[in-house]
C-alpha positions in Angstrom: 141.1 101.8 102.1 141.3 105.5 101.3 141.1 106.3 105.1 144.1 104.1 105.7 146.1 105.7 102.9 145.2 109.1 104.2 146.3 108.2 107.7 149.6 106.8 106.4 150.1 110.1 104.4 149.4 112.2 107.5 151.8 110.0 109.6 154.6 110.5 107.1 154.0 114.3 106.8 153.5 115.1 110.4 155.8 112.6 112.1 158.5 111.1 109.8 159.1 114.3 107.9 159.2 116.5 111.1 162.7 116.7 112.5 161.5 118.5 115.6 159.0 115.8 116.4 161.4 112.9 115.8 164.2 114.5 117.8 161.8 115.4 120.6 160.5 111.9 120.8 164.0 110.4 120.9 165.1 112.7 123.7 161.9 112.1 125.7 162.1 108.3 125.4 165.8 108.2 126.4 165.1 110.6 129.3 162.2 108.5 130.6 164.1 105.3 130.2 167.0 106.6 132.2 164.7 108.0 134.9 162.7 104.8 135.2 165.8 102.7 135.5 167.3 104.9 138.1 164.1 104.6 140.2 163.7 100.9 139.9 167.3 99.7 139.8 166.7 97.5 142.8 164.1 95.5 140.9 166.7 94.7 138.2 169.1 93.1 140.6 167.8 89.6 140.2 167.8 90.0 136.5 171.4 91.3 136.5 172.4 88.2 138.6 170.6 85.9 136.1 172.3 87.6 133.1 175.8 87.3 134.8 175.1 83.6 135.5 174.1 82.6 132.0 176.1 85.2 130.0 179.4 83.5 129.8 178.1 80.0 128.9 175.9 81.5 126.2 178.8 83.5 124.7 181.0 80.4 124.7 178.2 78.3 123.2 177.7 81.0 120.5 181.4 81.1 119.6 181.6 77.3 119.4 178.5 77.2 117.3 180.1 79.6 114.7 183.3 77.5 114.8 181.8 74.0 114.4 178.5 74.6 112.6 180.2 74.7 109.1 181.6 71.3 109.8 178.2 69.9 110.8 176.6 71.5 107.7 179.3 69.9 105.6 178.6 66.4 106.9 174.8 67.0 106.4 175.4 68.0 102.8 177.2 64.7 102.3 174.2 62.8 103.4 175.0 62.3 107.1 172.1 63.0 109.4 172.6 66.1 111.5 172.3 64.3 114.8 175.0 61.8 113.8 177.2 64.6 112.5 177.0 66.4 115.9 177.9 63.1 117.7 180.9 62.6 115.5 181.9 66.2 116.1 181.7 65.7 119.9 183.9 62.6 119.6 186.5 64.7 117.7 186.3 67.5 120.3 186.7 65.1 123.2 189.7 63.6 121.5 191.3 67.0 120.9 190.6 68.2 124.5 192.2 65.0 125.8 195.4 65.6 123.8 195.5 69.3 125.0 195.0 68.3 128.7 197.7 65.7 128.6 200.3 67.6 126.6 199.7 71.3 127.1 198.1 71.9 130.5 200.9 70.3 132.8 203.8 72.4 131.4 201.5 75.5 131.2 200.6 75.1 134.9 204.2 74.6 135.8 205.3 77.8 134.0 202.5 79.8 135.7 203.7 78.6 139.1 207.3 79.4 138.4 206.5 82.8 137.1 204.4 83.6 140.2 207.3 82.5 142.4 209.9 84.5 140.5 208.0 87.9 140.6 209.4 89.0 144.0 213.0 88.1 142.8 212.5 90.0 139.5 211.3 93.0 141.5 214.4 93.1 143.6 216.7 92.5 140.7 215.2 95.4 138.8 215.5 97.7 141.8 219.2 96.7 142.3 219.9 97.2 138.6 218.4 100.7 138.7 220.4 101.5 141.9 223.7 100.4 140.4 223.0 102.4 137.2 222.1 105.5 139.2 225.3 105.3 141.3 227.5 105.0 138.3 229.9 108.0 138.2 229.1 108.8 134.6 225.4 108.8 135.2 225.8 110.8 138.4 227.9 113.4 136.6 225.4 113.7 133.8 222.4 114.0 136.2 224.2 116.7 138.2 224.8 118.7 135.0 221.0 118.9 134.7 220.4 119.4 138.4 218.6 116.1 138.9 218.4 114.6 142.4 219.7 111.1 142.1 218.0 109.9 145.4 214.7 111.2 144.2 215.1 109.6 140.8 216.0 106.3 142.3 213.1 106.4 144.7 210.7 107.3 141.9 211.9 104.5 139.6 211.9 102.0 142.5 208.3 103.0 143.3 207.3 102.5 139.7 209.0 99.1 139.6 207.3 98.0 142.8 203.8 99.2 141.6 204.4 97.5 138.2 205.4 94.2 139.8 202.4 94.3 142.2 200.1 95.1 139.3 201.6 92.4 137.1 201.2 89.8 139.9 197.6 90.8 140.5 196.9 90.8 136.8 198.3 87.3 136.5 196.1 86.1 139.4 193.1 87.8 137.8 193.9 86.0 134.5 194.0 82.7 136.4 190.7 83.5 138.1 189.1 84.3 134.7 190.3 81.0 133.4 188.7 79.3 136.4 185.3 80.9 135.6 185.6 79.8 132.0 186.3 76.2 133.1 183.1 76.3 135.2 181.1 77.7 132.3 182.5 74.9 130.1 180.6 72.4 132.3 177.3 73.4 130.8 178.7 74.3 127.4 178.2 70.8 125.7 174.5 70.9 126.4 174.0 74.4 125.1 176.1 73.7 122.1 174.3 70.5 121.2 170.9 72.3 121.0 172.4 75.2 119.1 174.0 72.8 116.5 170.8 70.8 116.3 168.2 73.7 116.0 170.3 76.8 115.5 169.7 77.2 111.8 165.9 77.4 112.6 166.4 80.2 115.1 165.8 83.0 112.6 162.4 81.5 111.7 161.4 81.3 115.3 162.3 84.9 115.8 160.5 86.3 112.8 157.3 84.4 113.7 156.9 86.9 116.5 156.7 89.8 114.0 153.9 90.9 111.7 153.9 89.2 108.3 154.8 92.3 106.4 157.9 92.8 108.5 159.2 89.2 108.2 161.2 89.6 105.0 163.1 92.6 106.2 163.7 91.0 109.6 165.1 87.8 108.0 167.4 90.0 105.9 168.7 91.8 109.0 169.2 88.5 110.9 171.0 87.1 107.8 173.4 90.0 107.7 174.0 89.9 111.4 174.8 86.2 111.2 177.2 86.8 108.4 179.0 89.6 110.2 179.3 87.6 113.4 180.4 84.3 111.8 183.0 86.1 109.7 184.5 87.9 112.6 184.4 85.1 115.2 185.9 82.4 113.0 188.4 84.8 111.4 189.6 86.3 114.7 190.0 83.0 116.5 192.0 81.4 113.6 194.2 84.5 113.4 194.8 84.4 117.2 195.6 80.7 116.9 198.2 81.3 114.2 199.7 84.2 116.2 200.1 81.9 119.2 201.7 79.1 117.3 204.1 81.4 115.5 205.1 83.2 118.7 205.6 79.9 120.5 208.0 78.7 117.8 209.8 82.1 117.8 210.2 82.0 121.6 211.6 78.5 121.5 214.1 79.5 118.8 215.4 82.5 120.8 215.3 80.6 124.1 212.9 82.8 125.9 211.7 81.5 129.3 208.0 80.7 129.8 207.6 80.3 126.0 204.3 78.4 126.2 202.7 80.6 128.8 203.7 83.8 126.9 202.4 82.3 123.6 199.1 81.4 125.2 198.7 84.9 126.7 199.4 86.4 123.2 196.9 84.1 121.6 194.2 85.0 124.1 194.8 88.8 123.9 195.0 88.8 120.1 191.3 88.1 120.1 191.1 91.9 120.8 192.0 93.6 117.5 194.7 96.2 117.3 195.2 96.6 121.1 195.7 92.9 121.7 199.3 92.7 120.5 200.4 95.6 122.7 198.8 93.9 125.7 200.5 90.6 124.8 204.0 91.9 124.4 204.1 93.5 127.9 204.9 90.3 129.9 207.3 89.0 127.2 209.1 92.4 127.2 209.6 92.3 131.0 210.9 88.8 131.0 213.2 89.4 128.1 214.5 92.6 129.8 215.2 90.7 133.0 217.1 88.1 131.0 219.4 90.4 129.0 219.4 93.2 126.5 220.3 90.8 123.8 217.3 88.7 124.6 215.1 91.8 124.4 216.6 92.5 120.9 215.8 88.9 119.8 212.2 89.3 121.2 211.7 92.5 119.2 212.9 90.7 116.0 210.5 87.8 116.6 207.5 90.2 117.2 208.3 92.2 114.1 208.4 89.1 111.9 205.2 87.7 113.4 203.3 91.0 113.0 204.5 91.3 109.4 203.3 87.8 108.7 200.0 88.5 110.4 199.4 91.9 108.7 200.5 90.9 105.2 199.4 87.3 104.8 197.4 85.8 107.7 194.7 88.4 108.3 194.1 89.3 104.7 193.6 85.6 103.8 191.4 84.7 106.8 189.6 87.9 107.7 189.7 89.9 104.5 187.4 93.0 104.9 184.6 91.1 106.5 183.3 93.9 108.8 184.5 96.9 106.8 185.1 98.9 110.0 187.8 101.6 110.1 190.7 100.8 112.5 190.2 104.1 114.4 186.5 103.2 114.9 187.5 99.8 116.2 190.0 101.3 118.7 187.4 103.8 119.9 184.7 101.2 120.3 187.1 98.9 122.3 188.2 101.6 124.6 184.7 102.8 125.3 183.4 99.3 125.9 186.3 98.5 128.1 185.6 101.5 130.3 181.9 100.6 130.6 182.0 96.8 130.9 185.6 95.8 131.7 187.3 92.8 130.0 184.0 91.4 128.7 183.3 94.7 127.0 186.7 94.7 125.3 186.2 91.2 124.0 182.6 91.8 122.8 183.1 95.4 121.6 183.8 94.7 117.9 181.2 91.9 117.3 178.6 94.0 119.2 179.4 97.0 117.1 179.1 94.9 113.9 175.6 93.8 114.9 174.6 97.4 115.8 176.0 98.6 112.5 173.9 96.1 110.5 170.8 97.1 112.4 171.4 100.9 112.0 172.2 100.5 108.3 168.9 98.7 107.6 167.0 101.3 109.8 168.6 104.1 107.8 167.5 102.5 104.6 164.0 102.1 105.9 163.7 105.7 107.0 165.3 107.0 103.8 162.7 105.3 101.7 159.8 106.3 104.0 160.8 110.0 104.6 161.0 113.0 102.3 164.2 114.0 104.1 166.2 112.0 101.5 163.8 112.4 98.5 166.6 114.1 96.5 169.0 111.2 96.9 169.2 108.0 94.9 167.9 105.0 96.9 169.8 101.7 96.6 167.8 98.6 97.4 169.3 95.5 98.9 170.6 92.8 96.4 167.6 90.6 97.1 165.2 93.4 96.2 163.8 94.0 99.7 161.5 96.9 99.6 161.4 99.0 102.8 158.8 101.3 101.4 156.0 98.8 101.8 
C-alpha cells in the first residue's frame, strides 16, 4: 500500500508537476501521430470510405433522436411502453412526411426548375443594365472627371456578373446534389433511428463499462454534459431555423417576391449555421429582388430586418437561451476553420463539435487542476454532484 502511494507521489512530482515533461510528451505524441499517418495514409483509405458511407445516416439519425426522444420519453412517463411509443411516433412522422410530399415538394420542384431556366436570362439582363448605365452621359461625364476607362469598367463588371451567375448556377446544382445524397441517406434512417430511440438511453452505460470502475462516475458526468450540450443546441437550432423559414415565407408572399417557397427553404437550411447562415441565405433573395426592381429590394430589406429583429429579441432567447455559453467571435472562428478543413459538413457540425470538445477539455482541466500542484494556490470548484477528480 505504501509502495503504491509512494509511486503515485513520484508520478505527480516528476510528471504532472513538470511542465517540460508534459509539453515534451504532447509535442512528441503529436509529431509521431502525424508522421505515422503520413506514412500509412493508403491503409486508411478503406476506413475513410466506410466513414463517408455511414457518416451522413448516423448524423441524421442522431439529429432525429434528439428531436423525437423527448416525445418518446413523455409517452413512456405516461405509462405507454417505449416500443409502442416509437411505433406511434413513426405513424405521426409518416403522416407528416406525406403532407409535406403532397403540398410542398411539387411547388418547390417547380420553382427550382424555373430558377435554373431563368439564370441565363438574368445574366444577360444584368449585363445590359450595366451597359446602359455606363453609357449614360451623366455617368460618362462623372467617370471622365476621375479618369476612369468606361470600356474597362464595363468589361470588369460584366466579367463579375458572368462569374457570379455561373457560380450561383453551380451552387444551386450542388445544393440539389446534396439534397439527393440526403434523400438516399434517409432510406436507412428509420432503422437507425428505431434502435437509437429504443436503446439510446442505455448507450452511456454501455460506454462506461469499457472503463475502469474508478473512472466510471467521471465518465458518466462527461457524457451527461455532452448529451445536454448537444440536445440543447440541436433542438434549439432546428426550431429557430424552422421559425425563420416560416416567417420569411410569409414575408416574401406579402411583398410578392418570386420563388418565395424556394428562398424560404434555402434560408431555413442555411440558418442551421449560426451567425453566418443569414448572410448566406439573403444572397439569392437579394439577387432576385434586385433583378425585379429597386423597390422590391427595399421591401426585401424591410422583411429581413423585421425577421432578424424577431429572431434576435424573441425567438432565439426563448428557444436557445445561453445553452452553449460560447462567445459569438469564437463561433464564427470555429465555423470558418471547420469550413476550410471539411467543407459544408464542417460548417454544419462545427458548433456542436466544439461544444463536445469544450465539455471534454473543461473536465480534463478540472482533473489536472486537482491532481497537479500547478494550481495549488487556486480555489477548486467541484461539480454540483460532488464528483471528486482527485481520487
